[in-house]
N, C-alpha and C positions, 0 to 999 in steps of 0.2 A: 266512386264505384264505377268500374268498367261495365259497359252494357254487355249482356250475353250475346253470343254469336247467333246467327240465324238458326232457328230450330231448338236452341237451348232454352230451358225454362229455369227461372230463378227459384221456383218453389213447386213442390208436388205433394200430393196427399198419398202417394204410393206407400204401401207397407212392404218393406223389403226384408223384414225380420227373418222369414223362412229362407230366403236366398242367402242372407248373411250366415245363418246357422249351417246350411248345407255346404256353402262354399268355403267355410272356415275349416271343414274336415280335411284331414290329410288325404293324399292321393290313394293310399291303400284302402282306407275306409270307404272312400267314394266308389272305388272300383268294386269292392265287395258288395256294397249296396246296389250298384248297377247290375251285377251278375245275378243277385237274388231277384231283383225286379224282372230282369230279362227272362230268367228261367220260369218265374211265376207267370209272366205274360205270354211267352212263346212256348213254354215247355222246356224241359232240359235237353231235348234233342236226342235223348237216349231211347232207342227202340227196344221194346221188350220182345222176348222170344215167343210170346203167346200168339 
């Protein structure tokens, strides 16, 4: 077995299941989720006339 390069680890306890789920979505779905998050976090940017 070849030794790992400097900085590489041969084993980790990281749970990457959320990343796998999110990154497996198609681009359209990811963009829609981002826009919903952005509007919720920053507001829609629409100014009311009041």
